[in-house]
N, CA and C atoms as an extended XYZ file, in Angstrom:
189
Properties=species:S:1:pos:R:3:atomname:S:1:resname:S:1:resid:I:1 pbc="F F F"
N       -13.863       -3.307      -11.504 N   UNK     1
C       -13.559       -1.985      -10.989 CA  UNK     1
C       -12.050       -1.778      -11.021 C   UNK     1
N       -11.629       -0.626      -11.426 N   UNK     2
C       -10.211       -0.306      -11.540 CA  UNK     2
C        -9.652        0.195      -10.213 C   UNK     2
N        -8.409       -0.135       -9.933 N   UNK     3
C        -7.735        0.348       -8.737 CA  UNK     3
C        -6.831        1.535       -9.056 C   UNK     3
N        -7.091        2.226      -10.149 N   UNK     4
C        -6.280        3.366      -10.561 CA  UNK     4
C        -6.451        4.512       -9.574 C   UNK     4
N        -5.318        5.032       -9.087 N   UNK     5
C        -5.358        6.179       -8.181 CA  UNK     5
C        -5.421        7.464       -8.987 C   UNK     5
N        -6.102        8.444       -8.440 N   UNK     6
C        -6.217        9.746       -9.089 CA  UNK     6
C        -5.635       10.802       -8.180 C   UNK     6
N        -5.238       11.912       -8.754 N   UNK     7
C        -4.724       13.016       -7.958 CA  UNK     7
C        -3.245       12.867       -7.656 C   UNK     7
N        -2.776       13.736       -6.769 N   UNK     8
C        -1.366       13.739       -6.391 CA  UNK     8
C        -1.062       12.638       -5.390 C   UNK     8
N         0.115       12.006       -5.505 N   UNK     9
C         0.496       11.057       -4.461 CA  UNK     9
C         0.730       11.807       -3.151 C   UNK     9
N         0.448       11.186       -2.024 N   UNK    10
C         0.546       11.866       -0.737 CA  UNK    10
C         1.967       11.827       -0.173 C   UNK    10
N         2.858       12.546       -0.836 N   UNK    11
C         4.209       12.725       -0.313 CA  UNK    11
C         4.196       13.953        0.592 C   UNK    11
N         5.218       14.104        1.431 N   UNK    12
C         5.261       15.253        2.348 CA  UNK    12
C         5.160       16.579        1.586 C   UNK    12
N         5.869       16.725        0.485 N   UNK    13
C         5.824       17.995       -0.250 CA  UNK    13
C         4.449       18.231       -0.870 C   UNK    13
N         3.781       17.176       -1.334 N   UNK    14
C         2.440       17.348       -1.899 CA  UNK    14
C         1.418       17.648       -0.811 C   UNK    14
N         1.556       17.034        0.358 N   UNK    15
C         0.632       17.320        1.454 CA  UNK    15
C         0.712       18.792        1.823 C   UNK    15
N         1.918       19.343        1.842 N   UNK    16
C         2.075       20.763        2.166 CA  UNK    16
C         1.468       21.657        1.090 C   UNK    16
N         1.421       21.189       -0.155 N   UNK    17
C         0.780       21.955       -1.234 CA  UNK    17
C        -0.742       21.830       -1.159 C   UNK    17
N        -1.226       20.630       -0.864 N   UNK    18
C        -2.668       20.383       -0.817 CA  UNK    18
C        -3.285       20.985        0.441 C   UNK    18
N        -2.570       20.895        1.561 N   UNK    19
C        -3.062       21.373        2.850 CA  UNK    19
C        -2.070       22.374        3.449 C   UNK    19
N        -1.992       23.569        2.875 N   UNK    20
C        -1.011       24.541        3.371 CA  UNK    20
C        -1.364       25.036        4.773 C   UNK    20
N        -0.356       25.404        5.546 N   UNK    21
C        -0.583       26.000        6.861 CA  UNK    21
C        -0.851       27.479        6.651 C   UNK    21
N        -1.992       27.939        7.139 N   UNK    22
C        -2.372       29.339        6.990 CA  UNK    22
C        -1.831       30.162        8.150 C   UNK    22
N        -1.549       31.419        7.864 N   UNK    23
C        -1.135       32.332        8.917 CA  UNK    23
C        -2.364       32.747        9.719 C   UNK    23
N        -2.145       33.325       10.888 N   UNK    24
C        -3.265       33.821       11.704 CA  UNK    24
C        -4.068       34.859       10.935 C   UNK    24
N        -3.401       35.698       10.175 N   UNK    25
C        -4.094       36.721        9.378 CA  UNK    25
C        -4.981       36.081        8.310 C   UNK    25
N        -4.508       35.021        7.664 N   UNK    26
C        -5.302       34.340        6.643 CA  UNK    26
C        -6.532       33.667        7.262 C   UNK    26
N        -6.360       33.038        8.418 N   UNK    27
C        -7.492       32.403        9.102 CA  UNK    27
C        -8.518       33.459        9.505 C   UNK    27
N        -8.060       34.592       10.008 N   UNK    28
C        -8.975       35.671       10.401 CA  UNK    28
C        -9.782       36.177        9.212 C   UNK    28
N        -9.132       36.255        8.045 N   UNK    29
C        -9.813       36.741        6.844 CA  UNK    29
C       -10.952       35.835        6.400 C   UNK    29
N       -10.786       34.530        6.562 N   UNK    30
C       -11.836       33.614        6.104 CA  UNK    30
C       -12.837       33.261        7.202 C   UNK    30
N       -12.525       33.574        8.460 N   UNK    31
C       -13.388       33.192        9.583 CA  UNK    31
C       -14.795       33.774        9.493 C   UNK    31
N       -14.934       34.975        8.984 N   UNK    32
C       -16.244       35.620        8.883 CA  UNK    32
C       -17.158       34.958        7.856 C   UNK    32
N       -16.612       34.126        6.994 N   UNK    33
C       -17.395       33.524        5.919 CA  UNK    33
C       -17.885       32.118        6.248 C   UNK    33
N       -17.635       31.651        7.460 N   UNK    34
C       -18.023       30.290        7.799 CA  UNK    34
C       -18.494       30.180        9.226 C   UNK    34
N       -18.436       28.976        9.744 N   UNK    35
C       -18.802       28.749       11.140 CA  UNK    35
C       -17.840       27.726       11.737 C   UNK    35
N       -17.720       27.773       13.042 N   UNK    36
C       -16.808       26.880       13.752 CA  UNK    36
C       -17.600       25.706       14.295 C   UNK    36
N       -17.058       24.520       14.125 N   UNK    37
C       -17.670       23.319       14.693 CA  UNK    37
C       -16.579       22.323       15.021 C   UNK    37
N       -16.881       21.418       15.907 N   UNK    38
C       -15.942       20.369       16.282 CA  UNK    38
C       -15.987       19.243       15.263 C   UNK    38
N       -14.877       18.534       15.140 N   UNK    39
C       -14.808       17.363       14.267 CA  UNK    39
C       -14.234       16.213       15.072 C   UNK    39
N       -14.673       15.020       14.748 N   UNK    40
C       -14.188       13.816       15.405 CA  UNK    40
C       -13.143       13.141       14.525 C   UNK    40
N       -12.190       12.454       15.143 N   UNK    41
C       -11.213       11.695       14.382 CA  UNK    41
C       -11.888       10.681       13.484 C   UNK    41
N       -11.480       10.605       12.237 N   UNK    42
C       -12.060        9.664       11.289 CA  UNK    42
C       -13.324       10.153       10.607 C   UNK    42
N       -13.796       11.347       10.961 N   UNK    43
C       -15.005       11.893       10.353 CA  UNK    43
C       -14.770       12.179        8.866 C   UNK    43
N       -15.713       11.813        8.028 N   UNK    44
C       -15.628       12.075        6.596 CA  UNK    44
C       -16.246       13.440        6.332 C   UNK    44
N       -15.445       14.347        5.796 N   UNK    45
C       -15.935       15.700        5.532 CA  UNK    45
C       -16.607       15.788        4.174 C   UNK    45
N       -16.053       15.105        3.194 N   UNK    46
C       -16.716       14.950        1.902 CA  UNK    46
C       -16.072       13.795        1.172 C   UNK    46
N       -16.807       13.241        0.237 N   UNK    47
C       -16.353       12.061       -0.485 CA  UNK    47
C       -15.706       12.453       -1.805 C   UNK    47
N       -14.755       11.639       -2.243 N   UNK    48
C       -14.142       11.853       -3.544 CA  UNK    48
C       -15.224       11.796       -4.616 C   UNK    48
N       -15.152       12.696       -5.561 N   UNK    49
C       -16.120       12.713       -6.642 CA  UNK    49
C       -17.200       13.761       -6.492 C   UNK    49
N       -17.319       14.407       -5.314 N   UNK    50
C       -18.282       15.492       -5.174 CA  UNK    50
C       -17.940       16.553       -6.201 C   UNK    50
N       -18.934       17.061       -6.891 N   UNK    51
C       -18.653       18.044       -7.936 CA  UNK    51
C       -18.290       19.409       -7.365 C   UNK    51
N       -18.788       19.750       -6.199 N   UNK    52
C       -18.470       21.046       -5.587 CA  UNK    52
C       -18.281       20.852       -4.085 C   UNK    52
N       -17.136       20.277       -3.688 N   UNK    53
C       -16.950       20.052       -2.252 CA  UNK    53
C       -16.882       21.363       -1.483 C   UNK    53
N       -17.324       21.359       -0.227 N   UNK    54
C       -17.263       22.572        0.580 CA  UNK    54
C       -15.824       22.911        0.934 C   UNK    54
N       -15.620       24.090        1.414 N   UNK    55
C       -14.289       24.551        1.834 CA  UNK    55
C       -14.166       24.348        3.330 C   UNK    55
N       -13.077       23.747        3.776 N   UNK    56
C       -12.824       23.541        5.184 CA  UNK    56
C       -11.495       24.163        5.578 C   UNK    56
N       -11.466       24.765        6.728 N   UNK    57
C       -10.229       25.256        7.314 CA  UNK    57
C       -10.116       24.582        8.674 C   UNK    57
N        -9.237       23.617        8.779 N   UNK    58
C        -9.093       22.888       10.024 CA  UNK    58
C        -8.120       23.591       10.957 C   UNK    58
N        -8.529       23.734       12.188 N   UNK    59
C        -7.680       24.362       13.211 CA  UNK    59
C        -7.488       23.369       14.340 C   UNK    59
N        -6.258       23.030       14.607 N   UNK    60
C        -5.950       22.082       15.673 CA  UNK    60
C        -5.958       22.797       16.999 C   UNK    60
N        -6.771       22.287       17.895 N   UNK    61
C        -6.833       22.863       19.245 CA  UNK    61
C        -6.466       21.781       20.225 C   UNK    61
N        -5.482       22.036       21.012 N   UNK    62
C        -5.043       21.058       22.010 CA  UNK    62
C        -5.473       21.482       23.380 C   UNK    62
N        -5.870       20.496       24.177 N   UNK    63
C        -6.322       20.789       25.547 CA  UNK    63
C        -5.152       21.034       26.469 C   UNK    63
């Protein structure tokens, strides 16, 4: 098995490109097309190699 990495390296600038921070207006626009649910730390949302991974918009909520 090869240990070749695929995709962009996880540098700070690439993380901001891969996971951009959305404005409140952008979140409101996509909110009607999905549903809200809680996530646990370490939860796997989808695995590498899925041909059509779902779309996720993560919102950090602090107590």
